[in-house]
C-alpha distance (Angstrom), angle and dihedral (degrees) to the residues before:
residue distance angle dihedral
X1 . . .
X2 3.85 . .
X3 3.83 88.1 .
X4 3.83 89.6 53.4
X5 3.83 91.7 49.8
X6 3.77 88.7 49.2
X7 3.82 91.9 51.8
X8 3.80 90.8 49.3
X9 3.81 92.4 48.6
X10 3.83 90.6 47.3
X11 3.80 92.0 50.7
X12 3.83 89.7 50.9
X13 3.76 89.3 49.3
X14 3.84 92.0 52.9
X15 3.77 90.1 47.7
X16 3.80 91.2 52.1
X17 3.89 92.5 47.9
X18 3.75 87.5 50.1
X19 3.73 95.8 48.7
X20 3.87 90.7 46.4
X21 3.82 88.0 52.4
X22 3.78 90.7 50.9
X23 3.80 92.0 48.0
X24 3.70 91.2 55.1
X25 3.84 92.4 55.3
X26 3.79 107.8 90.1
X27 3.86 114.5 -141.0
X28 3.75 115.3 -113.6
X29 3.82 113.0 -94.3
X30 3.82 118.4 -148.0
X31 3.72 115.0 -161.4
X32 3.84 114.9 -162.0
X33 3.79 113.8 -146.2
X34 3.78 131.2 -175.9
X35 3.81 122.1 -149.3
X36 3.83 130.6 179.9
X37 3.78 87.7 -150.2
X38 3.84 112.2 106.8
X39 3.79 117.0 -121.0
X40 3.76 117.0 -107.7
X41 3.77 95.1 32.1
X42 3.77 121.5 124.6
X43 3.82 93.5 -107.1
X44 3.79 90.9 47.7
X45 3.78 88.1 63.7
X46 3.85 89.8 65.8
X47 3.76 88.9 57.0
X48 3.80 91.8 45.2
X49 3.79 87.6 53.4
X50 3.84 90.1 49.8
X51 3.76 90.7 50.7
X52 3.79 92.9 51.3
X53 3.83 94.2 44.4
X54 3.80 93.3 51.0
X55 3.80 90.1 49.6
X56 3.76 92.7 47.5
X57 3.86 98.9 41.8
X58 3.86 91.8 46.0
X59 3.81 90.0 46.8
X60 3.74 91.4 -121.3
X61 3.83 94.6 -50.6
X62 3.78 92.4 120.4
X63 3.80 128.4 35.1
X64 3.73 128.0 -174.9
X65 3.83 113.8 -144.0
X66 3.76 105.8 -163.4
X67 3.78 125.5 -160.0
X68 3.83 106.0 -157.0
X69 3.73 136.5 -155.7
X70 3.77 101.1 20.6
X71 3.76 93.8 -65.6
X72 3.87 89.2 143.1
X73 3.92 89.5 52.8
X74 3.84 132.4 -103.4
X75 3.75 122.0 -44.2
X76 3.87 94.6 -80.0
X77 3.85 92.1 53.0
X78 3.91 90.7 45.1
X79 3.80 89.5 53.4
X80 3.76 91.4 50.3
X81 3.83 88.7 51.9
X82 3.67 90.9 47.6
X83 3.78 92.4 52.4
X84 3.90 87.3 47.0
X85 3.84 87.5 54.0
X86 3.78 93.6 -117.5
X87 3.76 91.3 118.6
X88 3.78 134.2 22.7
X89 3.85 103.4 -148.9
X90 3.77 147.1 -52.5
X91 3.79 144.8 -171.8
X92 3.82 109.9 -56.8
X93 3.75 132.1 -170.5
X94 3.80 122.8 -134.4
X95 3.82 88.5 -91.0
X96 3.75 93.5 55.3
X97 3.78 92.1 42.5
X98 3.78 88.4 51.6
X99 3.74 89.5 58.4
X100 3.83 86.4 64.5
X101 3.72 102.5 35.2
X102 3.81 113.6 10.4
X103 3.81 92.6 -162.7
X104 3.71 91.9 72.4
X105 3.74 91.4 73.8
X106 3.81 91.9 70.0
X107 3.86 90.3 95.9
X108 3.77 89.9 51.1
X109 3.80 95.8 61.4
X110 3.79 106.5 138.1
X111 3.84 114.5 -95.8
X112 3.80 93.8 0.4
X113 3.87 102.1 115.7
X114 3.79 118.8 42.2
X115 3.80 106.6 -175.5
X116 3.83 143.0 15.2
X117 3.74 94.7 -97.7
X118 3.69 92.5 58.4
X119 3.79 91.1 46.2
X120 3.79 92.3 51.9
X121 3.75 94.2 45.4
X122 3.86 97.3 47.2
X123 3.79 97.5 40.9
X124 3.78 93.4 47.1
X125 3.70 91.2 53.2
X126 3.79 92.7 48.0
X127 3.79 97.4 41.5
X128 3.85 98.1 96.5
X129 3.81 88.7 50.6
X130 3.93 91.5 49.3
X131 3.84 89.5 47.8
X132 3.87 89.5 55.0
X133 3.87 92.1 50.4
X134 3.77 91.0 52.9
X135 3.77 94.0 45.2
X136 3.78 90.8 51.9
X137 3.82 87.2 58.4
X138 3.90 93.3 48.7
X139 3.76 100.8 -94.7
X140 3.84 134.2 112.1
X141 3.75 118.7 -147.2
X142 3.80 104.5 -140.9
X143 3.84 96.2 -177.8
X144 3.79 140.2 -16.2
X145 3.86 131.8 -134.2
X146 3.77 137.8 163.9
X147 3.71 132.4 -130.5
X148 3.76 97.8 -147.9
X149 3.78 135.6 -109.7
X150 3.76 119.0 -29.6
X151 3.86 122.2 -136.5
X152 3.77 133.4 -173.0
X153 3.75 116.8 -101.2
X154 3.86 121.0 -163.5
X155 3.72 145.0 169.3
X156 3.78 92.0 -129.9
X157 3.87 129.3 38.3
X158 3.78 112.6 -88.8
X159 3.79 112.1 -151.0
X160 3.77 99.7 143.2
X161 3.72 144.6 32.5
X162 3.74 88.8 -114.7
X163 3.84 90.4 62.5
X164 3.84 92.4 44.1
X165 3.88 91.5 52.2
X166 3.82 88.9 53.9
X167 3.69 93.5 57.6
X168 3.80 134.3 82.2
X169 3.85 103.5 -119.3
X170 3.73 121.6 -161.2
X171 3.83 124.1 -132.3
X172 3.74 125.9 -178.7
X173 3.75 112.3 -105.5
X174 3.76 113.0 -56.7
X175 3.77 95.3 -25.3
X176 3.86 103.7 176.4
X177 3.83 93.2 -165.0
X178 3.81 92.8 55.6
X179 3.80 92.8 42.2
X180 3.86 89.8 52.7
X181 3.78 93.3 50.9
X182 3.78 95.7 44.7
X183 3.80 91.7 47.8
X184 3.93 89.7 58.0
X185 3.74 91.0 55.8
X186 3.85 94.7 39.8
X187 3.78 98.3 -113.1
X188 3.81 119.9 143.4
X189 3.79 107.4 -146.9
X190 3.81 130.3 -152.4
X191 3.80 114.3 -125.0
X192 3.78 116.2 -142.0
X193 3.76 141.8 145.1
X194 3.75 114.1 -94.1
X195 3.79 90.2 -117.4
X196 3.86 89.7 60.0
X197 3.80 96.6 57.3
X198 3.78 100.4 90.7
X199 3.81 96.5 50.3
X200 3.81 89.8 42.5
X201 3.79 92.3 58.1
X202 3.78 89.3 50.3
X203 3.80 92.2 49.2
X204 3.89 89.7 44.2
X205 3.76 92.2 -121.3
X206 3.84 85.7 130.4
X207 3.76 133.6 21.5
X208 3.79 101.8 -171.3
X209 3.83 139.5 33.6
X210 3.76 138.5 170.1
X211 3.77 128.3 -125.0
X212 3.75 144.8 134.8
X213 3.80 112.9 -89.2
X214 3.79 90.7 -109.5
X215 3.79 90.3 50.3
X216 3.87 91.8 50.8
X217 3.81 90.5 51.5
X218 3.87 95.4 41.7
X219 3.85 90.8 51.0
X220 3.82 91.0 41.3
X221 3.81 91.7 -123.9
X222 3.80 87.7 136.8
X223 3.78 87.2 73.4
X224 3.72 91.6 62.2
X225 3.83 105.2 34.0
X226 3.76 122.6 68.2
X227 3.83 102.9 -169.1
X228 3.77 141.7 41.7
X229 3.84 128.2 -167.6
X230 3.73 114.7 -124.1
X231 3.80 102.2 -137.1
X232 3.82 116.4 88.0
X233 3.84 112.7 -119.5
X234 3.79 102.3 -167.7
X235 3.78 139.9 -20.0
X236 3.76 106.4 -118.5
X237 3.77 114.6 -133.2
X238 3.90 128.5 -162.3
X239 3.78 140.7 -179.3
X240 3.75 142.7 -163.5
X241 3.81 104.5 -121.9
X242 3.75 134.2 -177.5
X243 3.78 129.4 -175.0
X244 3.75 116.3 -99.1
X245 3.76 90.5 -126.3
X246 3.82 92.4 58.0
X247 3.78 93.1 40.5
X248 3.80 91.3 55.5
X249 3.77 88.6 58.6
X250 3.76 90.4 64.7
X251 3.85 117.9 87.3
X252 3.86 113.7 -109.6
X253 3.77 94.9 -115.1
X254 3.82 90.1 51.7
X255 3.84 90.2 48.4
X256 3.80 90.4 57.1
X257 3.89 91.4 50.8
X258 3.83 90.8 48.9
X259 3.73 93.5 50.8
X260 3.83 92.3 47.5
X261 3.77 95.2 47.2
X262 3.87 94.6 42.1
X263 3.76 92.4 50.9
X264 3.81 91.2 49.3
X265 3.76 92.6 49.1
X266 3.79 98.2 41.6
X267 3.78 89.9 49.8
X268 3.83 82.6 54.7
X269 3.87 89.3 51.1
X270 3.84 89.9 51.0
X271 3.84 93.0 51.6
X272 3.77 91.9 42.9
X273 3.82 90.9 51.2
X274 3.80 92.9 50.8
X275 3.71 90.9 52.9
X276 3.76 92.8 45.4
X277 3.75 92.5 48.5
X278 3.75 87.6 56.7
X279 3.68 91.8 50.1
X280 3.82 92.1 45.3
X281 3.82 91.6 56.6
X282 3.85 86.5 62.0
X283 3.88 89.5 46.1
X284 3.83 88.9 53.4
X285 3.84 92.9 49.9
X286 3.83 91.0 48.8
X287 3.87 87.8 50.7
X288 3.84 87.3 58.6
X289 3.81 97.6 -105.7
X290 3.80 108.9 151.3
X291 3.83 125.5 -146.0
X292 3.81 115.0 -126.7
X293 3.75 133.3 179.6
X294 3.79 138.6 -156.5
X295 3.70 119.8 -105.2
X296 3.82 110.0 -100.2
X297 3.82 94.9 -107.2
X298 3.83 94.3 53.0
X299 3.80 92.2 43.4
X300 3.74 88.6 56.0
X301 3.79 89.4 51.4
X302 3.76 93.1 49.3
X303 3.82 90.5 50.8
X304 3.86 90.5 51.6
X305 3.79 90.0 47.2
X306 3.80 91.0 55.1
X307 3.80 89.0 55.5
X308 3.81 90.5 49.0
X309 3.80 91.1 47.9
X310 3.84 93.5 50.8
X311 3.87 89.7 52.4
X312 3.80 91.9 47.8
X313 3.82 89.8 56.3
X314 3.83 93.8 57.7
X315 3.81 107.0 117.1
X316 3.77 90.8 16.9
X317 3.79 106.0 63.1
X318 3.76 101.8 2.8
X319 3.77 143.0 0.3
X320 3.79 125.9 -96.6
X321 3.86 88.2 -117.4
X322 3.85 90.2 56.8
X323 3.77 95.1 46.5
X324 3.82 91.5 48.4
X325 3.82 89.9 48.3
X326 3.77 90.2 51.7
X327 3.77 94.7 48.4
X328 3.83 93.5 47.1
X329 3.81 88.9 54.2
X330 3.80 90.3 53.3
X331 3.77 90.1 48.4
X332 3.77 89.9 45.2
X333 3.75 92.5 55.0
X334 3.88 93.3 44.2
X335 3.82 92.6 51.4
X336 3.78 91.4 53.0
X337 3.85 92.4 42.2
X338 3.88 106.0 34.9
X339 3.78 95.7 163.6
X340 3.78 101.5 53.3
X341 3.85 115.5 131.3
X342 3.77 132.2 -132.2
X343 3.76 127.6 -110.8
X344 3.82 92.9 -114.8
X345 3.71 116.6 155.2
X346 3.85 116.9 -117.9
């Protein structure tokens, strides 16, 4: 009898040990991400590397399932799917991030930042604040990047406000930042999805659109537009975001790995993008696109209008406190670096 009791107790002990071992094993977490980037492109390889590194470093505990090339729709559609729990996150532009937390658009105010050094300085200082805004809305910013400076492309040369006002200018969806700016210079924009721009130029629904040089080449807009204005309008930001709910399913040690690897790879994307934007400018020139500039008087009017637009958005997109903080950071950098140049096309 004692032997039988011993066998029973030993069996229970083995079962407990086994169950403890099973409890320690974290279930695999699959994070579904949507990207507009086409699979097989040079930049997609950076995200493929990130996916592999995350799987390897977390020992298979976390897997990124990536939906490439906008197959899940544009950013508005992807956000709807995230909120419907069909997806967990993705790479979003400032426009998409602004749909979640409007305050993020403060560093995309038209004609605010004039070179990459300013961009890096201001956004790095504001990054913790931006992370907080997103987290309050249920999202975690894993890493940030930027898509470069945005310029105005058109079918006719734009050298004056009079010409600009005669054109049908595209804006992405219901972009409040773009609307506010265009309103101050009396331009009535045409709202479309980014995927509709190319066909809309062909059908003459629009005459002008803004994009980084790389974006214009990637979307083949340079085959339809003939001119580009020389003055940078904004520097487009982006971020890899995941819902807080999905993030909290990931073990803490794996979270740290994901953040580390994502920042490294998205920094790589930003550097790659800067290089490719420079190369794309040469592609545009070879394609016959001519660089134009506003007359000095109208350029001054545009710069004043951008200041008015940013004030008009206080209380709508961001607080006065956040705007003032952003402007003070710009001024702080310029005082310390008085001889920095602007990203004007030549």
